N, C-alpha and C positions, 0 to 999 in steps of 0.2 A: 505493500501499501503506500502510496507516495505521500512523504511528508508534506504539512502544510506550508508554504513559502508565505511570508511576509508581505502584506499587501504595499502596492507601491505608495511611495511616499509623495505627498505634493508639496511645493515649494513654500506656502503660505496657509498660515492655519489662523481662524478665531478663536481667540481666548475666551468668548464669553459661552459660544455654544460648540466648538469645534468643528465648524464648517471649513472644507477646505477647499481650495483654489491654485490652479497652477501659475497664475502670476498675483502679485498685490493689487489691491483695490483699496480703497479709502473706505468704503461701506461694505458691512458683511452682507453677502446675499441672502443669509439664513434668518439672522435676529435683527437684521437692519441697524445695529449699532456703528458708530463712527469710531474709526481709530482703534479698531478691538483685532485687525488682522494684522499678523506679525509672522516672520520666518520662522518655519517648523524647524527646530532642535533636532528633531527624534522622530522614529519611526514611527506610523502609525498602526502599522499591523501587530500581531501578538507575537511577542520576541523572547518573552520570559515567563515563569510561571511567578506569581505571589507567594510569598512565604510567610505561612499562618505563625502569628504570635500568640502565645498564650495569655490571657490578662491575669492580672494580681487580684487578688481575694478582694481589695476595695473596689475594683471594676468589675466584677463578675456580676452577671447576668442574674437578676432577681424576680421572683414572681411580683406581679404589678399590686397585687393587695400586701405586699410587703414594704411598699414604698412609702416614705415618711411624707405625710402632706401638710407639716407647720407650713405656714406662709413664712417668706424671708422677712426677716424685722425690716422695716421700712426706717427711712432717715427723713425728716421733714428737709426741703429744701429751702424754707425761709421764706419762701413767697406761694400763698394759700393758695392762687389759680394756678401756678405752676402744677403743684402737687395734687391739685383736684385732677388735671389732664394727666398724669404718670400712673392714675389711682391710688393716690394716699400717699405720695412719697417718692423719695430713691431706693431703688434698692440696692444693696452691696453688690459689687461687678456688674450691674447692668451698664451696657452702652447704648447711650441716648444720642439719636442724630437728629438736630435741629436746622431746618431748612427754612428758606425764604428770600424773598426780592432782596436785593442790595437796597440799604438804605431804610428798611423797614423796621431795623431795630433790634436786630438778632445779638448784636454784641451787647449792647447796653442792659437788653433782659440776661443774659450770661453773667455779667459784670454785677447785677444787682443780686442773683443768685448766689455768687461766690461770696460778695461782701453778706450777705444774711448768714449763708453756712459759716463763716469765718466768726460772727459774732456769737454764732451758736455753740462757740469753743472749739470749733473741726478746723483743721490745717487745709488750705486750698491754694492750688497751684493752677495759675492761670498762663497759660501759653499762649502767645500773639504771633502769628505767623505774618499777619499781615500790618500790624502796627507796631511803631516803637516802643520802647518802655516810657517814654515821655507822655506818648499821645495816649496810650491808657490812663496813664497818671491823670492826664488834663480833664479827659472824661469821668473818671472816677470822682476826682475834687467836686467837679460839677453836680454828680449826683450822688454826694455824700456814701459813697461807696468804700471809704479808706478805713483800714483794719491793721494790724501789724499781723494777723494769721493768715492775712491773703498775699501770696506770694507769686510774683511777676516774672515772665521770661520773655525774650523775644527770640526765637528760634525758629528755623525753616529744615532743619537736619532732623530726622529721626531719632538717630542715635545720641543726641545731643538732648534730645527732649527724654531719653528714657534715663539718660543720664542725671537731669536734673530729678525726675520722677524717684532715681535712690537715693539721692542726697536731702531732697525735700521732707521725703514720706509723706504723702498728701494724705488726706481724707477723702478728697475730690479733687478730679483732674479736669478741667476744661480746655480743648484745644481747639482754636480759632484761625483757620479752618484746615480741614482735612485735604484741601485740593491746593495748598500752599505749603505742606508740608511734602520732603521728598527723602526717599531711603537709597544709602550708596548701593543695595542689594538688588534694585532695581534698574532697568536700563530705562531712560527717556527722563523729560524733565517732568517736574511737578505738575499736578491736574491730570497727565494721561491715565487710563485706564488702570495701567499696571501698577503706575504708582501709587494712584487712589487706593487699590485692592491691597498692595502691601501694606501702607500706613495703617490702613483699618484694620486690618487682621493684626498687624503686631498690636496695637494700641486695645484691641479688643482682648487678646490671650493675656497682655498684663493686667487687664481688667479681672478677667476670670483669676487668673493665678493668684491676686493679691486681695481680691474682695475690694476692688480700688473701682468706684462708679466713675464713669469717664463721659463728658458731655462733648459732643464733638458738633460744629458747625459745618453745615455742607451747602456749597453754590449751588443755584437752579439755574436751568437753561432759558432761553427765549420763551419755549412753550409752558415753563413753570417748571417741569420735572426737574428730581436731583440732577445735576451733572456727575457725570462719572459712570461706571459700570453697575447695572441693575445690581449685582452682585453685595453694594455696600449697603442697600437696603434689606438684604435677606441675612447680612451679619451681624447685624446690631440689633440689640433688643425692643427697643421703641425707636418710631420714626414719629416726629413732629414737625408741623406746618405752620410756620408763624405768617400771617396773614394781615393786610389791612391797606386801607386806601391812603393813599400820601396825601390826600385833601382833607383827612380827616385825621383826629388824632388815637382815635379808637384803633386798637391791635387784638386779634385772636389768635390763640394758638389750640390748634387740633392735633389729635394723635391720629395718625393712619395706620399704626400698629404699634401693640403694645402686648408684648407676652406676659405682663404682670396683673394687666386689667384692663377695662372697656375701652373702646375706642369711639364711643359716642360722647365725651365730655369735651368742652369747650373754655377753654379759660380768657377771662377778659382784662384790658389792660388799657391805660390811658398814657400816650406817649406826651410827655411836656417838656419843657425848658429845663427843667430840672431834674429829668430823667423819666423812667418809667415806675406807674403805680396802678395797685390791684383796682380794677371795678367788680366787688362782689355781686352788687346788684345792678345791673346797667339797665335796669328797666326804665328811667326816666332818660335816659338819652335819645330815645327815639319817640318821643311823645312830645306833639307840640303843646303850646300854653295858652292861656286868654280862653275866652270863650268860644262855644263851637260854631263854626262858619259853615256855610255848605261848601263841599265836596271834600271833607275829611272822613275818614274810618279808621278804627284801631282794628288790628288783625293780631292773634297769636301766634309766633312763628316760634319755632323750635330750633336752637344751635345746640347740637347733640342731645342730652338730655335736660337742658336748660329752657326754660320757655320765656318767652320777651315779649312785652307786647310793642307792636311798631306800627306807626300813623303811616296809612297812604294818604296822600294828597292830590286832588284832581281839581286843572281849572279848563273850562271851557269857553271858548271866543267865539263868536259868530263870522263866519267867512263866506266870501263868493267865489273863492278860489276853487278851480275844478277837482284841486287834490288838496284836501284839507291835512294840515299838518300834524303828525303823532310825535311827540316829543316824551322819552320816559327818561328815569332816572333811578335804578337802585332795582329795576323791574325788568321782565322781560319783553322786549317790545313785540316780538311776536304774540306772545300771550296776549300782551293788551290789545293788538287789533284783531284777536280772537273774542275776546271780550267785549269790544266795541260792537263787532257784528252780532255778536248773541242778544246783545241790549237791543240792538236797533230790530233785530228781526224778531224779537217776542213782545215787542210793544213796551218795553220797559222807557227806554229813552232813545232820541233821534240824534245822532252823532257826524251823520255823512255831510252836515252843512258845518261843522265845528270844528275849530283847533283844538286837539287834546293834548295836555301836557300831566303826565304821572308821574310823581315822583315820592320817594319815601323820606321821612324825617333821620337826621343824625347821619346819613351816609350808608346806612346798612342796605345789603341788596337782598332784594326777597326770591332765591328761587325755586321754591315749592309750592306746588300747586293749590295750596291750605290759602294763599293770598288771594286766590279768584275773588272769593265772594266778597271782600273788603275793598276790593279794586275796582268792581262793579257798582257796590252801593256809593262809593267815592264819585265816581262819574256819574252817575244818575243823579247824586244829590247836586252834583254841581250844575247839571244839566237843568234841572228844576228848580234850583233855588232855594233846597231844601237839607238842612243841618242836621246831623246826627249827634246825640247825648255823647257828653265823653265816657257816662258808664256803661255806654254800648261798645262791645267787641264783638266780629264776624270773623269766621272762618271756614272753608269750604271750597272743594273744588267746582268748578264751572265747565258742565257739559256742553258740547253745541247743542245740543236738544235742549238745553235751558235748566237742565237739571242740576241740582245741588248734588255733590256725591260726598260719602264722608271719607277723612283722610284720616291719618297715621295719628294714634296718640290723642286721639278726641278728649279721651276723659282725663287725659293730662291737663291738656288745652282748658277743657272747662274749670276744672279744681284751681288753676293757677289763675285764669281769670276771675272768679270769685274772691280769692287769696288776694288779688291784686284790687279788687276794688269795683271790679265791674258788675252791676248787678243784673243786666241783661246779656244775653248770649245769642246770635243768630246762627245758627249752623245747618248740616243738613236735615234737621227735623223740618226746616221749611219745605224741603222736597223740591221745589222750583224757584227762579231767581224771582216771577212774580208773587210768590207766597212769601218770600224773605221780605221784598218790599211791604207785603202787608203786615207781617210780623213786627216789621220796624216799628211800625205804628204803635203797637200794641205793646210791644216788649220796653220800649223807651220810658223812663219816667215822664209822666203825666204831664207835669210843666214843662219840660224840655221839648213834648212831642207838640204840645199847645205852640210854645213860641216857635218853634222848625216848622212848622206848618206841613207836618207829617198826619 
């Protein structure tokens, strides 16, 4: 019987998925990643057998029923909203990746976490590969993050970073950022997939061996995804996204992956000139003030597991143009166009001869269909000159047939609306948009309905 010959070796191979090609290309033809095709150093065929290694007693496989389920002790980061996203605190040995747009405040948030951890008696090492020590010190003075237990280092070499870890022996390590640190054991410049993989793997190995929590900053690409190989997100334990509109001071931290807790929590922060501060109850940020006016309605939006009242505002103006304007801010323009068509078709409000402007208060963006009913009520109120009481909230998905469909976690929205002082709620129980407008007259407080004209 003929022996098996090794397969022919292609000249180049993708380091992400293993796709091979005879010549170099900039983008992998299989996984579509850029910069991952490198020259193959070894044959792809079977050339030798793998020798089995007997595991030690400590690493021996055990029945799943004998595994200890005691939860790993968590340490508070000192920032309550950040702890909420992490599931209650930082787990020893955890590798946490924080990504976000440039200038959104990643470094400011982590410097605040470092300062709070230092004030609680823990030694913190903050490694900045993008800024000098003087620049970090100036930001720390501005935000009040100075403490003797907070150590700073400005390094771009991985081996030197590990040397700082050996000397300082920190209880928390922060690396800003993984794309600017390089290792001499890997070819290429900092930021290339091979370098990012090597740096991240080494930092995670150190975290697991020493029970040292590591916070890593990651850059993002033009489309908002984390820069570098996809394996970076697989290696770490927690992936957090720091996001916010540059036009407003509100910032959100969301957990996209969390091996130690839920991924539906959201942390709210306020970015000011003096640094970043927590917003434990952001309810008042998205509401208008003063007496009710035509064209406003409050909906109960969900950010993770947190219910937030958000005010939707609409303004309509008569126009003689053949194509009326439709301007939106904070809501989906295509969904607003659909809602306007449903309102006119079902005889609730005529908007074909009106310029329509729809916006949210506070710069928040509503992406869930639960805001459909509030948008429809706000537009109908603007067309008819009818105001909705401040004590009324509405949520529900509007179908093309004019029906109001129930939305997810409606019971939580109901209870949160009552807790925040809304005495009347209009939802899917009204069945249709026409029924919602009729119920609005009944469910509003009598004085407010009389004044508003419902």
